[in-house]
C-alpha positions as CSV (number, residue, x, y, z in Angstrom):
1,M,-11.4,7.0,-9.1
2,K,-12.1,3.6,-7.8
3,K,-8.8,2.3,-8.9
4,L,-7.1,5.1,-7.1
5,I,-8.8,4.5,-4.0
6,F,-8.2,0.7,-4.3
7,G,-4.5,1.3,-4.8
8,T,-4.3,3.5,-1.8
9,V,-6.2,0.9,0.5
10,I,-3.7,-1.7,-0.7
11,M,-0.6,0.2,-0.1
12,L,-1.8,1.2,3.4
13,G,-2.5,-2.6,3.8
14,F,0.9,-3.4,2.9
15,A,2.2,-1.0,5.5
16,T,-0.2,-2.3,8.0
17,A,0.5,-5.8,7.4
18,S,4.2,-5.4,7.6
19,F,4.0,-3.5,10.6
20,A,1.7,-5.9,12.3
21,Q,3.9,-8.9,11.5
22,Q,7.1,-7.0,12.8
23,D,5.3,-5.8,16.0
24,S,3.4,-8.8,17.3
25,L,3.5,-7.4,20.9
26,H,1.6,-4.3,19.8
27,H,4.5,-2.0,20.6
28,H,4.1,1.1,18.4
29,V,7.7,1.9,17.3
30,K,7.8,4.6,14.7
31,K,9.7,3.2,11.7
32,T,11.9,5.2,9.5
33,P,10.9,5.7,5.9
34,E,13.9,3.2,5.0
35,Q,12.5,0.7,7.4
36,R,8.9,1.0,6.1
37,A,10.3,0.8,2.3
38,E,12.2,-2.3,3.2
39,M,9.4,-4.1,4.9
40,T,7.0,-3.4,2.0
41,T,9.7,-4.5,-0.5
42,N,10.3,-7.6,1.5
43,V,6.5,-8.5,1.7
44,L,6.3,-8.1,-2.3
45,D,9.4,-10.1,-2.7
46,K,7.9,-13.0,-0.9
47,K,4.7,-12.8,-2.7
48,L,6.1,-12.1,-6.3
49,A,9.5,-13.7,-6.2
50,L,11.0,-10.5,-7.6
51,T,14.3,-10.4,-9.4
52,S,17.3,-8.7,-7.7
53,D,16.8,-5.8,-10.3
54,Q,13.0,-5.6,-9.6
55,K,13.7,-5.6,-5.9
56,A,16.1,-2.7,-6.1
57,K,13.7,-0.7,-8.3
58,I,10.7,-1.4,-6.1
59,Y,12.7,-0.6,-3.0
60,A,13.6,2.8,-4.6
61,I,9.9,3.5,-5.3
62,N,8.8,2.5,-1.8
63,L,11.4,4.7,-0.3
64,E,10.5,7.7,-2.2
65,R,6.8,7.1,-1.3
66,A,7.6,6.5,2.4
67,K,9.6,9.9,2.6
68,K,6.8,11.7,0.8
69,M,4.3,10.2,3.3
70,E,6.6,11.1,6.1
71,T,6.4,14.7,5.1
72,M,2.8,14.7,4.6
73,R,2.0,13.0,7.9
74,G,3.8,16.0,9.5
75,Q,1.4,18.5,8.1
76,K,-1.7,19.0,9.9
77,D,-3.8,19.8,6.9
78,A,-2.4,16.9,4.8
79,D,-4.3,16.7,1.4
80,H,-5.7,13.3,1.3
81,K,-6.0,13.5,-2.5
82,A,-2.4,14.0,-2.7
83,I,-1.8,11.0,-0.6
84,K,-4.0,8.9,-2.8
85,S,-2.3,10.2,-5.7
86,E,1.0,9.3,-4.4
87,F,-0.1,5.9,-3.7
88,A,-1.6,5.4,-7.2
89,E,1.5,6.6,-8.9
90,S,3.8,4.3,-7.0
91,D,1.4,1.4,-7.5
92,K,1.5,2.1,-11.3
93,Q,5.5,2.4,-11.1
94,I,5.5,-1.0,-9.4
95,N,3.0,-2.6,-11.9
96,D,5.3,-1.3,-14.8
97,L,8.2,-3.4,-13.5
98,L,6.3,-6.7,-13.1
99,T,5.9,-9.6,-15.4
100,D,2.4,-10.5,-16.6
101,S,2.2,-13.4,-14.0
102,Q,3.5,-11.1,-11.2
103,K,0.8,-8.5,-12.1
104,K,-1.8,-11.1,-11.6
105,T,-0.4,-12.2,-8.4
106,Y,0.0,-8.5,-7.3
107,A,-3.6,-7.8,-8.2
108,D,-4.9,-10.9,-6.2
109,F,-2.6,-9.8,-3.3
110,K,-3.9,-6.3,-3.4
111,A,-7.5,-7.6,-3.4
112,Q,-6.7,-9.7,-0.3
113,Q,-5.2,-6.9,1.5
114,K,-8.2,-4.8,0.7
115,Q,-10.7,-7.5,2.1
116,K,-8.5,-7.6,5.3
117,M,-8.6,-3.9,5.7
118,E,-12.5,-3.6,5.3
119,A,-13.0,-6.6,7.7
120,R,-10.9,-4.6,10.3
121,A,-12.7,-1.5,9.6
122,G,-16.1,-3.1,10.4
123,G,-19.1,-1.4,9.2
124,R,-17.2,1.7,8.1
125,G,-16.6,0.4,4.7
126,H,-20.2,-0.5,4.0
127,K,-21.3,3.3,3.9
128,R,-18.6,3.9,1.3
129,D,-19.9,0.9,-0.8
130,I,-23.4,2.0,-0.7
131,K,-22.4,5.6,-1.8
132,D,-20.3,4.2,-4.5
133,S,-22.9,1.8,-5.9
134,S,-25.7,4.5,-5.6
135,S,-23.7,6.9,-7.7
136,N,-23.2,4.4,-10.6
């Protein structure tokens, strides 16, 4: 369960980081699924030095996920478990395409993104950490 949540946080971090870099003036322009997939793939390409084959396959994974997220966001009662599941599945598909050294770099990058998101969330993340550690 922790890996699932971790994957979700990281993928949201990718989208957030990409959006923030593209929109430094804080203009909130809605991106198409294709734009979000391209931005996320480009971030991964810079971090992981993807081959052209990996980049094409990862773009397809990101595009599929972005389209599903677009549909889910349009629903008022979007199932958060389904969203987390989708992020976990796409993360697994991406990991399956990477070399061992890329997997390590990817894991490190996801950990950094998680830390950044927790820092931006302020104290909100601490409640979750306390809950998780008390249930173990």
